[in-house]
C-alpha positions in Angstrom: 0.0 0.0 0.0 2.8 2.4 0.9 4.6 1.5 -2.4 1.5 2.2 -4.4 1.0 5.5 -2.6 4.6 6.5 -3.2 4.5 5.7 -6.9 1.3 7.7 -7.3 2.8 10.7 -5.6 5.9 10.5 -7.8 3.8 10.2 -10.9 1.8 13.3 -9.9 5.0 15.2 -9.3 6.4 14.2 -12.6 3.1 15.3 -14.3 3.4 18.7 -12.7 6.8 19.2 -14.2 5.7 18.3 -17.8 4.8 21.0 -20.3 1.3 21.5 -21.6 2.2 20.3 -25.0 3.4 17.0 -23.7 0.2 16.6 -21.6 -1.9 17.4 -24.7 0.1 14.9 -26.8 -0.5 12.2 -24.2 -4.2 12.9 -24.1 -4.4 12.7 -27.9 -2.5 9.4 -27.8 -4.8 8.0 -25.1 -7.9 9.1 -27.0 -6.6 7.4 -30.1 -5.9 4.2 -28.2 -9.4 4.2 -26.7 -10.8 4.7 -30.2 -8.8 1.7 -31.5 -9.9 -0.4 -28.5 -13.6 0.5 -29.1 -13.4 -0.8 -32.6 -12.1 -4.2 -31.2 -14.5 -4.6 -28.3 -18.1 -3.9 -29.4 -19.6 -4.0 -25.9 -17.4 -3.1 -22.9 -18.4 -4.7 -19.6 -17.1 -2.5 -16.7 -17.4 -3.7 -13.1 -19.0 -1.7 -10.4 -16.0 0.4 -9.3 -15.3 1.2 -12.9 -18.9 2.3 -13.4 -18.9 4.5 -10.3 -15.6 6.2 -11.3 -16.8 6.8 -14.9 -20.1 8.1 -13.7 -18.5 10.5 -11.2 -15.9 11.8 -13.7 -18.5 12.1 -16.5 -20.3 14.7 -14.5 -17.2 16.9 -14.7 -17.2 17.0 -18.5 -19.2 19.3 -20.8 -22.3 17.9 -22.5 -20.5 17.8 -25.9 -17.7 15.7 -24.5 -19.9 13.5 -22.4 -21.8 12.2 -25.5 -18.6 10.5 -26.8 -18.0 8.5 -23.7 -19.1 4.9 -22.8 -21.0 6.3 -19.9 -24.0 8.3 -21.3 -27.1 9.3 -19.3 -29.1 6.3 -20.7 -26.2 4.0 -19.7 -26.2 5.4 -16.2 -30.0 4.9 -16.0 -29.7 1.3 -17.2 -27.1 0.6 -14.6 -29.3 2.1 -11.9 -32.3 0.1 -13.0 -30.3 -3.2 -13.0 -29.0 -2.5 -9.5 -32.5 -1.7 -8.2 -33.9 -4.8 -9.9 -31.2 -7.0 -8.5 -31.8 -5.7 -4.9 -35.6 -5.7 -5.1 -36.2 -9.2 -6.5 -36.6 -12.0 -4.1 -35.8 -15.6 -5.0 -38.8 -17.7 -5.9 -39.8 -20.0 -3.1 -39.2 -23.6 -4.1 -42.8 -24.6 -3.2 -44.0 -27.9 -2.2 -41.8 -30.8 -3.3 -43.3 -33.1 -5.9 -44.9 -36.4 -4.8 -43.9 -39.7 -6.2 -46.4 -41.6 -8.3 -46.8 -44.4 -5.7 -47.7 -41.9 -2.9 -50.2 -40.2 -5.2 -51.9 -43.5 -6.0 -52.0 -44.3 -2.3 -53.7 -41.0 -1.5 -56.3 -41.5 -4.2 -57.0 -45.0 -3.0 -57.4 -43.9 0.7 -59.7 -41.1 -0.4 -61.9 -43.3 -2.4 -62.1 -45.9 0.4 -63.1 -43.3 3.0 -65.8 -42.0 0.6 -67.6 -45.3 0.5 
């Protein structure tokens, strides 16, 4: 954990020392990589932490930029509906176990004998 924290701090310090042109070039490279990856994977399947982070960061972008992301308002709505559906549904009760054919015939026989 300490190693991860130290590497992140060093990366942020290195980022502060870089020029704006280098940062813009990196952003353009990353955008192009994302475009290439989108062509290869038709439907991305992010997990819950990815979804939460993308949703939070998407709110910081302008509407024009937000429309090009994986996380659009309809996607967020679908994720929320799936989460609510998953939490609100209860498993079906198994019900009464089935009776064997022999027991069924015995019940019918006993019922007809009592009725006489």
